[in-house]
TIPANU-719237 format. One line per 10 residues: number of its first residue (from 0); their letters; for each residue x, y, z of N, C-alpha, C. Coordinates in Angstrom, 2 decimals. Example, Ala and Ser with C-alpha at 12.3 -4.5 7.8 and 13.67 -1.06 7.14 Angstrom:
2
0) AS) 13.19 -5.69 7.80 12.30 -4.50 7.80 13.20 -3.30 7.80 | 12.85 -2.25 7.08 13.67 -1.06 7.14 12.90 0.03 7.87;
//
This chain:
92
0) MSLDSWVIFG) -1.83 -17.96 -4.87 -1.69 -16.51 -4.83 -0.29 -16.14 -5.34 | -0.25 -15.27 -6.28 1.05 -14.80 -6.77 1.36 -13.44 -6.16 | 2.61 -13.20 -5.91 3.04 -11.93 -5.33 3.41 -10.95 -6.44 | 2.39 -10.49 -7.17 2.66 -9.48 -8.20 2.89 -8.13 -7.53 | 3.21 -7.14 -8.30 3.55 -5.83 -7.74 2.37 -5.20 -6.98 | 1.15 -5.47 -7.39 -0.01 -4.92 -6.69 -0.21 -5.57 -5.33 | 0.03 -6.86 -5.24 -0.09 -7.54 -3.94 0.99 -7.00 -3.00 | 2.18 -6.82 -3.50 3.27 -6.26 -2.68 2.90 -4.85 -2.24 | 2.35 -4.04 -3.13 1.90 -2.69 -2.78 0.82 -2.76 -1.70 | -0.14 -3.67 -1.86 -1.22 -3.82 -0.88 -0.68 -4.23 0.49;
10) LLAQFVFFMR) 0.29 -5.12 0.50 0.92 -5.52 1.77 1.67 -4.35 2.40 | 2.35 -3.57 1.59 3.04 -2.39 2.10 2.04 -1.38 2.66 | 0.92 -1.22 1.99 -0.14 -0.31 2.46 -0.64 -0.75 3.83 | -0.88 -2.04 3.98 -1.34 -2.56 5.27 -0.28 -2.36 6.35 | 0.99 -2.51 5.98 2.08 -2.31 6.93 2.13 -0.86 7.40 | 2.01 0.09 6.48 2.00 1.51 6.83 0.82 1.79 7.77 | -0.33 1.25 7.45 -1.51 1.45 8.28 -1.30 0.84 9.66 | -0.69 -0.34 9.73 -0.41 -1.00 11.00 0.57 -0.19 11.85 | 1.55 0.45 11.22 2.57 1.18 11.95 2.00 2.34 12.77 | 0.84 2.83 12.39 0.23 3.90 13.18 -0.08 3.41 14.59;
20) FVVQWYASEK) -0.47 2.14 14.72 -0.74 1.59 16.04 0.54 1.44 16.85 | 1.61 1.06 16.19 2.91 0.94 16.87 3.35 2.30 17.38 | 3.22 3.32 16.54 3.60 4.68 16.93 2.75 5.16 18.10 | 1.47 4.93 18.04 0.57 5.36 19.11 0.87 4.62 20.40 | 1.09 3.33 20.32 1.42 2.52 21.50 2.73 3.00 22.12 | 3.74 3.23 21.30 5.04 3.67 21.80 4.93 5.03 22.51 | 4.21 5.96 21.90 4.03 7.28 22.50 3.30 7.18 23.83 | 2.30 6.31 23.91 1.55 6.13 25.15 2.41 5.49 26.23 | 3.20 4.49 25.85 4.10 3.85 26.82 5.12 4.84 27.35 | 5.64 5.65 26.48 6.65 6.63 26.85 6.09 7.66 27.84;
30) EKKTVVPVSF) 4.86 8.10 27.62 4.22 9.11 28.46 3.47 8.51 29.64 | 3.29 7.19 29.63 2.51 6.48 30.67 1.07 6.97 30.74 | 0.54 7.37 29.59 -0.86 7.75 29.44 -1.19 7.63 27.96 | -2.46 7.60 27.64 -2.86 7.49 26.25 -2.51 8.77 25.50 | -1.75 8.61 24.44 -1.29 9.73 23.63 -1.54 9.39 22.16 | -2.00 10.37 21.40 -2.17 10.19 19.97 -1.29 11.23 19.27 | -0.08 10.83 18.89 0.82 11.79 18.24 0.36 12.10 16.82 | 0.78 13.24 16.31 0.36 13.66 14.97 0.83 12.65 13.92 | 1.93 11.96 14.17 2.39 10.95 13.20 1.37 9.83 13.04 | 0.54 9.57 14.06 -0.53 8.59 13.95 -1.47 8.97 12.81;
40) WYLSLAGTVM) -1.82 10.27 12.75 -2.75 10.73 11.72 -2.09 10.73 10.34 | -0.81 11.07 10.27 -0.10 11.02 8.98 -0.01 9.58 8.47 | 0.31 8.65 9.35 0.38 7.24 8.94 -1.01 6.73 8.55 | -2.03 7.17 9.29 -3.41 6.79 8.95 -3.77 7.27 7.55 | -3.43 8.52 7.27 -3.74 9.10 5.97 -2.96 8.41 4.86 | -1.67 8.22 5.07 -0.83 7.56 4.05 -1.29 6.13 3.80 | -1.54 5.38 4.87 -2.00 4.00 4.72 -3.34 3.92 4.01 | -4.24 4.83 4.36 -5.56 4.84 3.73 -5.48 5.18 2.25 | -4.66 6.15 1.89 -4.50 6.49 0.47 -3.93 5.30 -0.29 | -2.94 4.63 0.30 -2.35 3.46 -0.36 -3.37 2.34 -0.51;
50) ILIYSIQRRD) -4.16 2.10 0.54 -5.18 1.06 0.48 -6.26 1.45 -0.53 | -6.59 2.73 -0.61 -7.57 3.19 -1.59 -7.07 2.95 -3.01 | -5.81 3.28 -3.26 -5.23 3.02 -4.59 -5.29 1.53 -4.92 | -4.89 0.72 -3.97 -4.92 -0.74 -4.15 -6.35 -1.22 -4.42 | -7.30 -0.71 -3.63 -8.70 -1.12 -3.77 -9.29 -0.72 -5.11 | -8.93 0.47 -5.59 -9.40 0.91 -6.91 -8.84 0.00 -7.98 | -7.55 -0.33 -7.86 -6.92 -1.20 -8.85 -7.58 -2.59 -8.85 | -7.94 -3.08 -7.67 -8.59 -4.39 -7.53 -10.10 -4.33 -7.73 | -10.63 -3.12 -7.85 -12.08 -2.90 -8.02 -12.89 -3.50 -6.86 | -12.43 -3.23 -5.64 -13.08 -3.74 -4.44 -13.90 -2.62 -3.82;
60) IVFILASSLN) -15.20 -2.62 -4.10 -16.09 -1.54 -3.69 -16.14 -1.38 -2.18 | -16.03 -2.47 -1.43 -16.08 -2.40 0.04 -14.92 -1.56 0.57 | -13.71 -1.87 0.13 -12.53 -1.13 0.60 -12.45 0.26 -0.01 | -12.98 0.44 -1.21 -13.01 1.77 -1.81 -13.87 2.71 -0.95 | -15.05 2.24 -0.58 -15.94 3.06 0.24 -15.35 3.32 1.63 | -14.82 2.28 2.26 -14.25 2.43 3.60 -13.05 3.37 3.58 | -12.18 3.19 2.63 -10.98 4.03 2.55 -11.32 5.47 2.21 | -12.33 5.66 1.38 -12.75 7.02 1.04 -13.25 7.76 2.28 | -14.07 7.11 3.07 -14.56 7.72 4.30 -13.41 7.98 5.27 | -12.56 6.99 5.46 -11.42 7.14 6.37 -10.53 8.31 5.96;
70) FFLYLRNLQI) -10.31 8.47 4.67 -9.47 9.56 4.17 -9.95 10.91 4.72 | -11.25 11.17 4.62 -11.79 12.44 5.08 -11.73 12.57 6.61 | -11.94 11.47 7.31 -11.86 11.51 8.78 -10.43 11.82 9.25 | -9.44 11.20 8.64 -8.06 11.44 9.03 -7.61 12.84 8.63 | -8.05 13.29 7.49 -7.74 14.65 7.05 -8.34 15.66 8.03 | -9.56 15.41 8.46 -10.22 16.29 9.43 -9.45 16.30 10.75 | -8.97 15.16 11.21 -8.20 15.11 12.45 -6.93 15.94 12.34 | -6.28 15.89 11.19 -5.09 16.72 10.99 -5.46 18.20 10.98 | -6.59 18.53 10.38 -7.05 19.92 10.37 -7.31 20.39 11.80 | -7.96 19.57 12.60 -8.23 19.90 14.00 -6.91 20.08 14.75;
80) YFSSKNGDVK) -5.99 19.17 14.52 -4.69 19.24 15.19 -4.00 20.58 14.92 | -3.93 20.97 13.67 -3.21 22.18 13.31 -3.97 23.46 13.67 | -5.27 23.37 13.85 -6.02 24.56 14.22 -6.21 24.69 15.73 | -5.89 23.63 16.48 -6.07 23.69 17.94 -4.95 24.48 18.59 | -5.29 25.15 19.65 -4.31 25.92 20.40 -4.07 25.34 21.77 | -4.88 24.35 22.16 -4.77 23.83 23.52 -3.76 22.69 23.65 | -3.24 22.18 22.56 -2.18 21.18 22.61 -2.61 19.82 23.13 | -3.89 19.42 22.93 -4.34 18.11 23.38 -3.62 16.98 22.68 | -3.17 17.20 21.47 -2.48 16.17 20.72 -0.99 16.48 20.81 | -0.24 15.50 21.24 1.19 15.70 21.47 1.95 15.57 20.15;
90) PD) 2.70 16.58 19.75 3.51 16.46 18.52 4.67 15.50 18.74 | 5.19 14.96 17.65 6.32 14.04 17.74 7.60 14.78 18.00;
//
């Protein structure tokens, strides 16, 4: 396996996607309850877009389809967050 620029981009994409779990875990530990901060959804969206770009470049239909669906789900969560008035999602 060679570490060309696309492999490095793919690894960075996975790292961004992984960081959403770190952010969510940290927020939950801090509050001593399960918390999903808005940054979780931003990292989810950014990581998914990066993975989608990588998947398209690699022509991997499995990850293209999964990332495409995830993109819309994360976008919808952000839309719900910004339209909600009850504050169920804790801002950063």
